[in-house]
mmCIF file as Biopython writes it, N, C-alpha, C and O atoms, coordinates in Angstrom:
data_model
#
loop_
_atom_site.group_PDB
_atom_site.id
_atom_site.type_symbol
_atom_site.label_atom_id
_atom_site.label_alt_id
_atom_site.label_comp_id
_atom_site.label_asym_id
_atom_site.label_entity_id
_atom_site.label_seq_id
_atom_site.pdbx_PDB_ins_code
_atom_site.Cartn_x
_atom_site.Cartn_y
_atom_site.Cartn_z
_atom_site.occupancy
_atom_site.B_iso_or_equiv
_atom_site.auth_seq_id
_atom_site.auth_asym_id
_atom_site.pdbx_PDB_model_num
ATOM 1   N N  . MET A ? 1  ? 149.177 99.988  56.309 1.0 0.0 1  A 1 
ATOM 2   C CA . MET A ? 1  ? 148.401 98.898  55.754 1.0 0.0 1  A 1 
ATOM 3   C C  . MET A ? 1  ? 147.360 98.414  56.751 1.0 0.0 1  A 1 
ATOM 4   O O  . MET A ? 1  ? 146.235 98.080  56.380 1.0 0.0 1  A 1 
ATOM 5   N N  . LYS A ? 2  ? 147.756 98.380  58.042 1.0 0.0 2  A 1 
ATOM 6   C CA . LYS A ? 2  ? 146.812 97.942  59.062 1.0 0.0 2  A 1 
ATOM 7   C C  . LYS A ? 2  ? 145.659 98.935  59.195 1.0 0.0 2  A 1 
ATOM 8   O O  . LYS A ? 2  ? 144.510 98.538  59.391 1.0 0.0 2  A 1 
ATOM 9   N N  . SER A ? 3  ? 145.967 100.213 59.087 1.0 0.0 3  A 1 
ATOM 10  C CA . SER A ? 3  ? 144.904 101.208 59.210 1.0 0.0 3  A 1 
ATOM 11  C C  . SER A ? 3  ? 143.942 101.126 58.027 1.0 0.0 3  A 1 
ATOM 12  O O  . SER A ? 3  ? 142.745 101.353 58.200 1.0 0.0 3  A 1 
ATOM 13  N N  . LEU A ? 4  ? 144.434 100.809 56.836 1.0 0.0 4  A 1 
ATOM 14  C CA . LEU A ? 4  ? 143.563 100.642 55.675 1.0 0.0 4  A 1 
ATOM 15  C C  . LEU A ? 4  ? 142.650 99.443  55.865 1.0 0.0 4  A 1 
ATOM 16  O O  . LEU A ? 4  ? 141.458 99.515  55.569 1.0 0.0 4  A 1 
ATOM 17  N N  . ALA A ? 5  ? 143.199 98.347  56.356 1.0 0.0 5  A 1 
ATOM 18  C CA . ALA A ? 5  ? 142.388 97.151  56.606 1.0 0.0 5  A 1 
ATOM 19  C C  . ALA A ? 5  ? 141.339 97.440  57.673 1.0 0.0 5  A 1 
ATOM 20  O O  . ALA A ? 5  ? 140.195 97.002  57.551 1.0 0.0 5  A 1 
ATOM 21  N N  . LEU A ? 6  ? 141.715 98.168  58.709 1.0 0.0 6  A 1 
ATOM 22  C CA . LEU A ? 6  ? 140.774 98.528  59.758 1.0 0.0 6  A 1 
ATOM 23  C C  . LEU A ? 6  ? 139.670 99.427  59.211 1.0 0.0 6  A 1 
ATOM 24  O O  . LEU A ? 6  ? 138.502 99.269  59.567 1.0 0.0 6  A 1 
ATOM 25  N N  . LEU A ? 7  ? 140.036 100.358 58.356 1.0 0.0 7  A 1 
ATOM 26  C CA . LEU A ? 7  ? 139.054 101.249 57.743 1.0 0.0 7  A 1 
ATOM 27  C C  . LEU A ? 7  ? 138.059 100.458 56.894 1.0 0.0 7  A 1 
ATOM 28  O O  . LEU A ? 7  ? 136.856 100.714 56.952 1.0 0.0 7  A 1 
ATOM 29  N N  . VAL A ? 8  ? 138.548 99.506  56.110 1.0 0.0 8  A 1 
ATOM 30  C CA . VAL A ? 8  ? 137.671 98.684  55.268 1.0 0.0 8  A 1 
ATOM 31  C C  . VAL A ? 8  ? 136.708 97.883  56.137 1.0 0.0 8  A 1 
ATOM 32  O O  . VAL A ? 8  ? 135.522 97.790  55.823 1.0 0.0 8  A 1 
ATOM 33  N N  . VAL A ? 9  ? 137.202 97.311  57.215 1.0 0.0 9  A 1 
ATOM 34  C CA . VAL A ? 9  ? 136.346 96.534  58.114 1.0 0.0 9  A 1 
ATOM 35  C C  . VAL A ? 9  ? 135.302 97.435  58.769 1.0 0.0 9  A 1 
ATOM 36  O O  . VAL A ? 9  ? 134.133 97.060  58.855 1.0 0.0 9  A 1 
ATOM 37  N N  . LEU A ? 10 ? 135.702 98.598  59.224 1.0 0.0 10 A 1 
ATOM 38  C CA . LEU A ? 10 ? 134.755 99.507  59.862 1.0 0.0 10 A 1 
ATOM 39  C C  . LEU A ? 10 ? 133.682 100.000 58.891 1.0 0.0 10 A 1 
ATOM 40  O O  . LEU A ? 10 ? 132.510 100.088 59.256 1.0 0.0 10 A 1 
ATOM 41  N N  . VAL A ? 11 ? 134.071 100.319 57.674 1.0 0.0 11 A 1 
ATOM 42  C CA . VAL A ? 11 ? 133.088 100.750 56.675 1.0 0.0 11 A 1 
ATOM 43  C C  . VAL A ? 11 ? 132.127 99.606  56.374 1.0 0.0 11 A 1 
ATOM 44  O O  . VAL A ? 11 ? 130.926 99.831  56.225 1.0 0.0 11 A 1 
ATOM 45  N N  . GLY A ? 12 ? 132.640 98.389  56.281 1.0 0.0 12 A 1 
ATOM 46  C CA . GLY A ? 12 ? 131.775 97.234  56.058 1.0 0.0 12 A 1 
ATOM 47  C C  . GLY A ? 12 ? 130.789 97.026  57.191 1.0 0.0 12 A 1 
ATOM 48  O O  . GLY A ? 12 ? 129.616 96.744  56.948 1.0 0.0 12 A 1 
ATOM 49  N N  . LEU A ? 13 ? 131.243 97.161  58.411 1.0 0.0 13 A 1 
ATOM 50  C CA . LEU A ? 13 ? 130.356 97.008  59.555 1.0 0.0 13 A 1 
ATOM 51  C C  . LEU A ? 13 ? 129.325 98.130  59.622 1.0 0.0 13 A 1 
ATOM 52  O O  . LEU A ? 13 ? 128.171 97.896  59.981 1.0 0.0 13 A 1 
ATOM 53  N N  . MET A ? 14 ? 129.738 99.339  59.278 1.0 0.0 14 A 1 
ATOM 54  C CA . MET A ? 14 ? 128.801 100.457 59.307 1.0 0.0 14 A 1 
ATOM 55  C C  . MET A ? 14 ? 127.712 100.291 58.252 1.0 0.0 14 A 1 
ATOM 56  O O  . MET A ? 14 ? 126.563 100.666 58.486 1.0 0.0 14 A 1 
ATOM 57  N N  . SER A ? 15 ? 128.060 99.735  57.101 1.0 0.0 15 A 1 
ATOM 58  C CA . SER A ? 15 ? 127.047 99.557  56.066 1.0 0.0 15 A 1 
ATOM 59  C C  . SER A ? 15 ? 126.040 98.486  56.465 1.0 0.0 15 A 1 
ATOM 60  O O  . SER A ? 15 ? 124.884 98.546  56.048 1.0 0.0 15 A 1 
ATOM 61  N N  . MET A ? 16 ? 126.453 97.519  57.256 1.0 0.0 16 A 1 
ATOM 62  C CA . MET A ? 16 ? 125.544 96.469  57.704 1.0 0.0 16 A 1 
ATOM 63  C C  . MET A ? 16 ? 124.742 96.910  58.920 1.0 0.0 16 A 1 
ATOM 64  O O  . MET A ? 16 ? 123.743 96.270  59.247 1.0 0.0 16 A 1 
ATOM 65  N N  . ALA A ? 17 ? 125.138 97.969  59.593 1.0 0.0 17 A 1 
ATOM 66  C CA . ALA A ? 17 ? 124.474 98.415  60.809 1.0 0.0 17 A 1 
ATOM 67  C C  . ALA A ? 17 ? 123.361 99.418  60.524 1.0 0.0 17 A 1 
ATOM 68  O O  . ALA A ? 17 ? 122.894 100.091 61.442 1.0 0.0 17 A 1 
ATOM 69  N N  . GLY A ? 18 ? 122.931 99.530  59.279 1.0 0.0 18 A 1 
ATOM 70  C CA . GLY A ? 18 ? 121.876 100.481 58.926 1.0 0.0 18 A 1 
ATOM 71  C C  . GLY A ? 18 ? 120.554 100.142 59.564 1.0 0.0 18 A 1 
ATOM 72  O O  . GLY A ? 18 ? 119.772 101.037 59.886 1.0 0.0 18 A 1 
ATOM 73  N N  . GLY A ? 19 ? 120.290 98.875  59.752 1.0 0.0 19 A 1 
ATOM 74  C CA . GLY A ? 19 ? 119.065 98.437  60.397 1.0 0.0 19 A 1 
ATOM 75  C C  . GLY A ? 19 ? 117.842 98.620  59.513 1.0 0.0 19 A 1 
ATOM 76  O O  . GLY A ? 19 ? 117.858 99.412  58.571 1.0 0.0 19 A 1 
ATOM 77  N N  . CYS A ? 20 ? 116.812 97.903  59.814 1.0 0.0 20 A 1 
ATOM 78  C CA . CYS A ? 20 ? 115.508 98.034  59.169 1.0 0.0 20 A 1 
ATOM 79  C C  . CYS A ? 20 ? 115.565 97.826  57.658 1.0 0.0 20 A 1 
ATOM 80  O O  . CYS A ? 20 ? 114.723 98.365  56.940 1.0 0.0 20 A 1 
ATOM 81  N N  . LEU A ? 21 ? 116.517 97.075  57.163 1.0 0.0 21 A 1 
ATOM 82  C CA . LEU A ? 21 ? 116.589 96.851  55.726 1.0 0.0 21 A 1 
ATOM 83  C C  . LEU A ? 21 ? 115.666 95.726  55.286 1.0 0.0 21 A 1 
ATOM 84  O O  . LEU A ? 21 ? 115.223 95.698  54.138 1.0 0.0 21 A 1 
ATOM 85  N N  . PHE A ? 22 ? 115.378 94.815  56.175 1.0 0.0 22 A 1 
ATOM 86  C CA . PHE A ? 22 ? 114.583 93.663  55.782 1.0 0.0 22 A 1 
ATOM 87  C C  . PHE A ? 22 ? 113.211 93.734  56.434 1.0 0.0 22 A 1 
ATOM 88  O O  . PHE A ? 22 ? 112.319 94.381  55.886 1.0 0.0 22 A 1 
ATOM 89  N N  . ALA A ? 23 ? 113.014 93.118  57.540 1.0 0.0 23 A 1 
ATOM 90  C CA . ALA A ? 23 ? 111.715 93.153  58.198 1.0 0.0 23 A 1 
ATOM 91  C C  . ALA A ? 23 ? 111.816 93.978  59.480 1.0 0.0 23 A 1 
ATOM 92  O O  . ALA A ? 23 ? 112.845 93.990  60.154 1.0 0.0 23 A 1 
ATOM 93  N N  . THR A ? 24 ? 110.730 94.660  59.792 1.0 0.0 24 A 1 
ATOM 94  C CA . THR A ? 24 ? 110.657 95.429  61.023 1.0 0.0 24 A 1 
ATOM 95  C C  . THR A ? 24 ? 109.471 94.887  61.815 1.0 0.0 24 A 1 
ATOM 96  O O  . THR A ? 24 ? 108.695 94.095  61.279 1.0 0.0 24 A 1 
ATOM 97  N N  . PRO A ? 25 ? 109.311 95.284  63.051 1.0 0.0 25 A 1 
ATOM 98  C CA . PRO A ? 25 ? 108.138 94.826  63.802 1.0 0.0 25 A 1 
ATOM 99  C C  . PRO A ? 25 ? 106.821 95.275  63.169 1.0 0.0 25 A 1 
ATOM 100 O O  . PRO A ? 25 ? 105.801 94.606  63.331 1.0 0.0 25 A 1 
ATOM 101 N N  . ALA A ? 26 ? 106.830 96.377  62.465 1.0 0.0 26 A 1 
ATOM 102 C CA . ALA A ? 26 ? 105.591 96.904  61.884 1.0 0.0 26 A 1 
ATOM 103 C C  . ALA A ? 26 ? 105.293 96.337  60.502 1.0 0.0 26 A 1 
ATOM 104 O O  . ALA A ? 26 ? 104.124 96.177  60.152 1.0 0.0 26 A 1 
ATOM 105 N N  . TYR A ? 27 ? 106.319 96.026  59.702 1.0 0.0 27 A 1 
ATOM 106 C CA . TYR A ? 27 ? 106.128 95.594  58.321 1.0 0.0 27 A 1 
ATOM 107 C C  . TYR A ? 27 ? 106.936 94.337  58.048 1.0 0.0 27 A 1 
ATOM 108 O O  . TYR A ? 27 ? 108.024 94.149  58.594 1.0 0.0 27 A 1 
ATOM 109 N N  . SER A ? 28 ? 106.387 93.476  57.194 1.0 0.0 28 A 1 
ATOM 110 C CA . SER A ? 28 ? 107.169 92.342  56.726 1.0 0.0 28 A 1 
ATOM 111 C C  . SER A ? 28 ? 108.129 92.835  55.649 1.0 0.0 28 A 1 
ATOM 112 O O  . SER A ? 28 ? 108.041 93.983  55.211 1.0 0.0 28 A 1 
ATOM 113 N N  . ALA A ? 29 ? 109.040 91.972  55.224 1.0 0.0 29 A 1 
ATOM 114 C CA . ALA A ? 29 ? 110.009 92.365  54.206 1.0 0.0 29 A 1 
ATOM 115 C C  . ALA A ? 29 ? 109.296 92.731  52.902 1.0 0.0 29 A 1 
ATOM 116 O O  . ALA A ? 29 ? 109.684 93.686  52.229 1.0 0.0 29 A 1 
ATOM 117 N N  . GLU A ? 30 ? 108.257 91.975  52.547 1.0 0.0 30 A 1 
ATOM 118 C CA . GLU A ? 30 ? 107.527 92.259  51.302 1.0 0.0 30 A 1 
ATOM 119 C C  . GLU A ? 30 ? 106.788 93.590  51.386 1.0 0.0 30 A 1 
ATOM 120 O O  . GLU A ? 30 ? 106.800 94.366  50.431 1.0 0.0 30 A 1 
ATOM 121 N N  . GLU A ? 31 ? 106.144 93.859  52.524 1.0 0.0 31 A 1 
ATOM 122 C CA . GLU A ? 31 ? 105.438 95.130  52.690 1.0 0.0 31 A 1 
ATOM 123 C C  . GLU A ? 31 ? 106.406 96.306  52.662 1.0 0.0 31 A 1 
ATOM 124 O O  . GLU A ? 31 ? 106.116 97.344  52.067 1.0 0.0 31 A 1 
ATOM 125 N N  . ARG A ? 32 ? 107.542 96.141  53.300 1.0 0.0 32 A 1 
ATOM 126 C CA . ARG A ? 32 ? 108.544 97.217  53.321 1.0 0.0 32 A 1 
ATOM 127 C C  . ARG A ? 32 ? 109.088 97.475  51.920 1.0 0.0 32 A 1 
ATOM 128 O O  . ARG A ? 32 ? 109.304 98.625  51.536 1.0 0.0 32 A 1 
ATOM 129 N N  . THR A ? 33 ? 109.311 96.402  51.154 1.0 0.0 33 A 1 
ATOM 130 C CA . THR A ? 33 ? 109.791 96.559  49.778 1.0 0.0 33 A 1 
ATOM 131 C C  . THR A ? 33 ? 108.763 97.309  48.935 1.0 0.0 33 A 1 
ATOM 132 O O  . THR A ? 33 ? 109.123 98.192  48.156 1.0 0.0 33 A 1 
ATOM 133 N N  . ARG A ? 34 ? 107.477 96.960  49.087 1.0 0.0 34 A 1 
ATOM 134 C CA . ARG A ? 34 ? 106.436 97.667  48.335 1.0 0.0 34 A 1 
ATOM 135 C C  . ARG A ? 34 ? 106.354 99.138  48.742 1.0 0.0 34 A 1 
ATOM 136 O O  . ARG A ? 34 ? 106.151 100.008 47.896 1.0 0.0 34 A 1 
ATOM 137 N N  . LEU A ? 35 ? 106.510 99.413  50.034 1.0 0.0 35 A 1 
ATOM 138 C CA . LEU A ? 35 ? 106.499 100.792 50.515 1.0 0.0 35 A 1 
ATOM 139 C C  . LEU A ? 35 ? 107.652 101.591 49.928 1.0 0.0 35 A 1 
ATOM 140 O O  . LEU A ? 35 ? 107.461 102.724 49.487 1.0 0.0 35 A 1 
ATOM 141 N N  . ILE A ? 36 ? 108.839 101.015 49.919 1.0 0.0 36 A 1 
ATOM 142 C CA . ILE A ? 36 ? 110.008 101.691 49.357 1.0 0.0 36 A 1 
ATOM 143 C C  . ILE A ? 36 ? 109.841 101.891 47.859 1.0 0.0 36 A 1 
ATOM 144 O O  . ILE A ? 36 ? 110.168 102.958 47.339 1.0 0.0 36 A 1 
ATOM 145 N N  . ASP A ? 37 ? 109.333 100.871 47.152 1.0 0.0 37 A 1 
ATOM 146 C CA . ASP A ? 37 ? 109.124 100.988 45.706 1.0 0.0 37 A 1 
ATOM 147 C C  . ASP A ? 37 ? 108.108 102.074 45.369 1.0 0.0 37 A 1 
ATOM 148 O O  . ASP A ? 37 ? 108.304 102.839 44.425 1.0 0.0 37 A 1 
ATOM 149 N N  . ARG A ? 38 ? 107.021 102.142 46.141 1.0 0.0 38 A 1 
ATOM 150 C CA . ARG A ? 38 ? 105.998 103.154 45.886 1.0 0.0 38 A 1 
ATOM 151 C C  . ARG A ? 38 ? 106.559 104.560 46.120 1.0 0.0 38 A 1 
ATOM 152 O O  . ARG A ? 38 ? 106.296 105.476 45.341 1.0 0.0 38 A 1 
ATOM 153 N N  . THR A ? 39 ? 107.323 104.723 47.187 1.0 0.0 39 A 1 
ATOM 154 C CA . THR A ? 39 ? 107.914 106.025 47.484 1.0 0.0 39 A 1 
ATOM 155 C C  . THR A ? 39 ? 108.935 106.417 46.424 1.0 0.0 39 A 1 
ATOM 156 O O  . THR A ? 39 ? 108.981 107.570 45.995 1.0 0.0 39 A 1 
ATOM 157 N N  . THR A ? 40 ? 109.752 105.459 46.004 1.0 0.0 40 A 1 
ATOM 158 C CA . THR A ? 40 ? 110.746 105.732 44.967 1.0 0.0 40 A 1 
ATOM 159 C C  . THR A ? 40 ? 110.066 106.105 43.652 1.0 0.0 40 A 1 
ATOM 160 O O  . THR A ? 40 ? 110.503 107.026 42.963 1.0 0.0 40 A 1 
ATOM 161 N N  . GLY A ? 41 ? 109.004 105.393 43.308 1.0 0.0 41 A 1 
ATOM 162 C CA . GLY A ? 41 ? 108.261 105.712 42.092 1.0 0.0 41 A 1 
ATOM 163 C C  . GLY A ? 41 ? 107.677 107.111 42.133 1.0 0.0 41 A 1 
ATOM 164 O O  . GLY A ? 41 ? 107.718 107.839 41.141 1.0 0.0 41 A 1 
ATOM 165 N N  . TYR A ? 42 ? 107.132 107.483 43.283 1.0 0.0 42 A 1 
ATOM 166 C CA . TYR A ? 42 ? 106.582 108.831 43.442 1.0 0.0 42 A 1 
ATOM 167 C C  . TYR A ? 42 ? 107.678 109.887 43.291 1.0 0.0 42 A 1 
ATOM 168 O O  . TYR A ? 42 ? 107.477 110.907 42.632 1.0 0.0 42 A 1 
ATOM 169 N N  . ASN A ? 43 ? 108.832 109.636 43.902 1.0 0.0 43 A 1 
ATOM 170 C CA . ASN A ? 43 ? 109.939 110.597 43.806 1.0 0.0 43 A 1 
ATOM 171 C C  . ASN A ? 43 ? 110.427 110.733 42.366 1.0 0.0 43 A 1 
ATOM 172 O O  . ASN A ? 43 ? 110.732 111.841 41.924 1.0 0.0 43 A 1 
ATOM 173 N N  . TRP A ? 44 ? 110.505 109.631 41.631 1.0 0.0 44 A 1 
ATOM 174 C CA . TRP A ? 44 ? 110.930 109.703 40.227 1.0 0.0 44 A 1 
ATOM 175 C C  . TRP A ? 44 ? 109.905 110.454 39.372 1.0 0.0 44 A 1 
ATOM 176 O O  . TRP A ? 44 ? 110.273 111.198 38.463 1.0 0.0 44 A 1 
ATOM 177 N N  . ALA A ? 45 ? 108.612 110.252 39.673 1.0 0.0 45 A 1 
ATOM 178 C CA . ALA A ? 45 ? 107.579 110.977 38.929 1.0 0.0 45 A 1 
ATOM 179 C C  . ALA A ? 45 ? 107.695 112.479 39.176 1.0 0.0 45 A 1 
ATOM 180 O O  . ALA A ? 45 ? 107.545 113.274 38.248 1.0 0.0 45 A 1 
ATOM 181 N N  . GLN A ? 46 ? 107.958 112.866 40.407 1.0 0.0 46 A 1 
ATOM 182 C CA . GLN A ? 46 ? 108.126 114.285 40.710 1.0 0.0 46 A 1 
ATOM 183 C C  . GLN A ? 46 ? 109.388 114.843 40.056 1.0 0.0 46 A 1 
ATOM 184 O O  . GLN A ? 46 ? 109.402 115.986 39.600 1.0 0.0 46 A 1 
ATOM 185 N N  . ALA A ? 47 ? 110.448 114.034 40.011 1.0 0.0 47 A 1 
ATOM 186 C CA . ALA A ? 47 ? 111.668 114.471 39.331 1.0 0.0 47 A 1 
ATOM 187 C C  . ALA A ? 47 ? 111.407 114.670 37.839 1.0 0.0 47 A 1 
ATOM 188 O O  . ALA A ? 47 ? 111.928 115.604 37.230 1.0 0.0 47 A 1 
ATOM 189 N N  . GLN A ? 48 ? 110.601 113.790 37.257 1.0 0.0 48 A 1 
ATOM 190 C CA . GLN A ? 48 ? 110.250 113.944 35.841 1.0 0.0 48 A 1 
ATOM 191 C C  . GLN A ? 48 ? 109.458 115.227 35.613 1.0 0.0 48 A 1 
ATOM 192 O O  . GLN A ? 48 ? 109.682 115.932 34.628 1.0 0.0 48 A 1 
ATOM 193 N N  . ASP A ? 49 ? 108.532 115.531 36.524 1.0 0.0 49 A 1 
ATOM 194 C CA . ASP A ? 49 ? 107.794 116.795 36.430 1.0 0.0 49 A 1 
ATOM 195 C C  . ASP A ? 49 ? 108.733 117.991 36.499 1.0 0.0 49 A 1 
ATOM 196 O O  . ASP A ? 49 ? 108.591 118.950 35.741 1.0 0.0 49 A 1 
ATOM 197 N N  . ASP A ? 50 ? 109.699 117.926 37.420 1.0 0.0 50 A 1 
ATOM 198 C CA . ASP A ? 50 ? 110.659 119.026 37.546 1.0 0.0 50 A 1 
ATOM 199 C C  . ASP A ? 50 ? 111.498 119.171 36.282 1.0 0.0 50 A 1 
ATOM 200 O O  . ASP A ? 50 ? 111.749 120.289 35.832 1.0 0.0 50 A 1 
ATOM 201 N N  . TRP A ? 51 ? 111.931 118.057 35.707 1.0 0.0 51 A 1 
ATOM 202 C CA . TRP A ? 51 ? 112.730 118.079 34.479 1.0 0.0 51 A 1 
ATOM 203 C C  . TRP A ? 51 ? 111.927 118.681 33.324 1.0 0.0 51 A 1 
ATOM 204 O O  . TRP A ? 51 ? 112.431 119.519 32.577 1.0 0.0 51 A 1 
ATOM 205 N N  . ASP A ? 52 ? 110.662 118.239 33.187 1.0 0.0 52 A 1 
ATOM 206 C CA . ASP A ? 52 ? 109.808 118.787 32.128 1.0 0.0 52 A 1 
ATOM 207 C C  . ASP A ? 52 ? 109.563 120.276 32.330 1.0 0.0 52 A 1 
ATOM 208 O O  . ASP A ? 52 ? 109.508 121.041 31.366 1.0 0.0 52 A 1 
ATOM 209 N N  . SER A ? 53 ? 109.418 120.678 33.571 1.0 0.0 53 A 1 
ATOM 210 C CA . SER A ? 53 ? 109.216 122.100 33.863 1.0 0.0 53 A 1 
ATOM 211 C C  . SER A ? 53 ? 110.464 122.911 33.528 1.0 0.0 53 A 1 
ATOM 212 O O  . SER A ? 53 ? 110.375 124.022 33.006 1.0 0.0 53 A 1 
ATOM 213 N N  . LEU A ? 54 ? 111.633 122.339 33.837 1.0 0.0 54 A 1 
ATOM 214 C CA . LEU A ? 54 ? 112.887 123.024 33.539 1.0 0.0 54 A 1 
ATOM 215 C C  . LEU A ? 54 ? 113.036 123.276 32.042 1.0 0.0 54 A 1 
ATOM 216 O O  . LEU A ? 54 ? 113.443 124.365 31.637 1.0 0.0 54 A 1 
ATOM 217 N N  . TRP A ? 55 ? 112.712 122.290 31.224 1.0 0.0 55 A 1 
ATOM 218 C CA . TRP A ? 55 ? 112.873 122.411 29.772 1.0 0.0 55 A 1 
ATOM 219 C C  . TRP A ? 55 ? 111.615 122.928 29.078 1.0 0.0 55 A 1 
ATOM 220 O O  . TRP A ? 55 ? 111.545 122.963 27.850 1.0 0.0 55 A 1 
ATOM 221 N N  . LEU A ? 56 ? 110.613 123.331 29.880 1.0 0.0 56 A 1 
ATOM 222 C CA . LEU A ? 56 ? 109.355 123.880 29.359 1.0 0.0 56 A 1 
ATOM 223 C C  . LEU A ? 56 ? 108.684 122.930 28.365 1.0 0.0 56 A 1 
ATOM 224 O O  . LEU A ? 56 ? 108.202 123.348 27.313 1.0 0.0 56 A 1 
ATOM 225 N N  . LEU A ? 57 ? 108.665 121.652 28.721 1.0 0.0 57 A 1 
ATOM 226 C CA . LEU A ? 57 ? 108.048 120.659 27.851 1.0 0.0 57 A 1 
ATOM 227 C C  . LEU A ? 57 ? 106.539 120.591 28.027 1.0 0.0 57 A 1 
ATOM 228 O O  . LEU A ? 57 ? 105.823 120.114 27.146 1.0 0.0 57 A 1 
ATOM 229 N N  . ARG A ? 58 ? 106.065 121.067 29.158 1.0 0.0 58 A 1 
ATOM 230 C CA . ARG A ? 58 ? 104.628 121.121 29.415 1.0 0.0 58 A 1 
ATOM 231 C C  . ARG A ? 58 ? 104.305 122.485 29.983 1.0 0.0 58 A 1 
ATOM 232 O O  . ARG A ? 58 ? 105.176 123.143 30.551 1.0 0.0 58 A 1 
ATOM 233 N N  . PRO A ? 59 ? 103.067 122.917 29.838 1.0 0.0 59 A 1 
ATOM 234 C CA . PRO A ? 59 ? 102.708 124.208 30.413 1.0 0.0 59 A 1 
ATOM 235 C C  . PRO A ? 59 ? 102.835 124.167 31.938 1.0 0.0 59 A 1 
ATOM 236 O O  . PRO A ? 59 ? 102.642 123.114 32.545 1.0 0.0 59 A 1 
ATOM 237 N N  . PRO A ? 60 ? 103.155 125.291 32.552 1.0 0.0 60 A 1 
ATOM 238 C CA . PRO A ? 60 ? 103.307 125.312 34.009 1.0 0.0 60 A 1 
ATOM 239 C C  . PRO A ? 60 ? 101.991 124.999 34.710 1.0 0.0 60 A 1 
ATOM 240 O O  . PRO A ? 60 ? 100.922 125.452 34.301 1.0 0.0 60 A 1 
ATOM 241 N N  . SER A ? 61 ? 102.098 124.223 35.762 1.0 0.0 61 A 1 
ATOM 242 C CA . SER A ? 61 ? 100.929 123.835 36.524 1.0 0.0 61 A 1 
ATOM 243 C C  . SER A ? 61 ? 101.381 123.345 37.888 1.0 0.0 61 A 1 
ATOM 244 O O  . SER A ? 61 ? 102.529 122.933 38.058 1.0 0.0 61 A 1 
ATOM 245 N N  . ASN A ? 62 ? 100.494 123.390 38.842 1.0 0.0 62 A 1 
ATOM 246 C CA . ASN A ? 62 ? 100.790 122.840 40.159 1.0 0.0 62 A 1 
ATOM 247 C C  . ASN A ? 62 ? 100.335 121.393 40.274 1.0 0.0 62 A 1 
ATOM 248 O O  . ASN A ? 62 ? 100.475 120.782 41.334 1.0 0.0 62 A 1 
ATOM 249 N N  . MET A ? 63 ? 99.794  120.841 39.196 1.0 0.0 63 A 1 
ATOM 250 C CA . MET A ? 63 ? 99.286  119.471 39.236 1.0 0.0 63 A 1 
ATOM 251 C C  . MET A ? 63 ? 100.226 118.567 38.442 1.0 0.0 63 A 1 
ATOM 252 O O  . MET A ? 63 ? 100.825 118.986 37.452 1.0 0.0 63 A 1 
ATOM 253 N N  . THR A ? 64 ? 100.339 117.338 38.891 1.0 0.0 64 A 1 
ATOM 254 C CA . THR A ? 64 ? 101.162 116.363 38.204 1.0 0.0 64 A 1 
ATOM 255 C C  . THR A ? 64 ? 100.308 115.544 37.252 1.0 0.0 64 A 1 
ATOM 256 O O  . THR A ? 64 ? 99.105  115.398 37.467 1.0 0.0 64 A 1 
ATOM 257 N N  . ILE A ? 65 ? 100.911 115.015 36.215 1.0 0.0 65 A 1 
ATOM 258 C CA . ILE A ? 65 ? 100.178 114.174 35.269 1.0 0.0 65 A 1 
ATOM 259 C C  . ILE A ? 65 ? 100.173 112.722 35.755 1.0 0.0 65 A 1 
ATOM 260 O O  . ILE A ? 65 ? 99.497  111.874 35.173 1.0 0.0 65 A 1 
ATOM 261 N N  . TRP A ? 66 ? 100.917 112.443 36.804 1.0 0.0 66 A 1 
ATOM 262 C CA . TRP A ? 66 ? 101.039 111.066 37.284 1.0 0.0 66 A 1 
ATOM 263 C C  . TRP A ? 66 ? 99.864  110.709 38.163 1.0 0.0 66 A 1 
ATOM 264 O O  . TRP A ? 66 ? 99.302  111.562 38.850 1.0 0.0 66 A 1 
ATOM 265 N N  . ASN A ? 67 ? 99.497  109.438 38.136 1.0 0.0 67 A 1 
ATOM 266 C CA . ASN A ? 67 ? 98.426  108.936 38.972 1.0 0.0 67 A 1 
ATOM 267 C C  . ASN A ? 67 ? 98.981  108.720 40.379 1.0 0.0 67 A 1 
ATOM 268 O O  . ASN A ? 67 ? 99.585  107.685 40.661 1.0 0.0 67 A 1 
ATOM 269 N N  . VAL A ? 68 ? 98.776  109.680 41.242 1.0 0.0 68 A 1 
ATOM 270 C CA . VAL A ? 68 ? 99.317  109.634 42.599 1.0 0.0 68 A 1 
ATOM 271 C C  . VAL A ? 68 ? 98.196  109.301 43.562 1.0 0.0 68 A 1 
ATOM 272 O O  . VAL A ? 68 ? 97.135  109.925 43.531 1.0 0.0 68 A 1 
ATOM 273 N N  . ARG A ? 69 ? 98.430  108.319 44.416 1.0 0.0 69 A 1 
ATOM 274 C CA . ARG A ? 69 ? 97.386  107.926 45.367 1.0 0.0 69 A 1 
ATOM 275 C C  . ARG A ? 69 ? 97.337  108.866 46.534 1.0 0.0 69 A 1 
ATOM 276 O O  . ARG A ? 69 ? 96.517  108.690 47.436 1.0 0.0 69 A 1 
#
C-alpha cells in the first residue's frame, strides 16, 4: 500500500515537472497558447488530408486544401 501511495505521488510530481506549460522567458502564456493552438490546428489539417487520401476522397496531390501560413 505504501509503494502504491509513493507511486501516485511520484507520478503526480512528474506530471507537474513538465515545465514551460504556462509562461516562458520568450513567450507569455497567451502567446504560447496561440502557438500551441496554431500548431495543433496545422497537425489536425494534415491528419485530415491523410485520412482523405487513405479513403481516396480527393484526387492525389502534394498540396493541401487548408490555408496554411
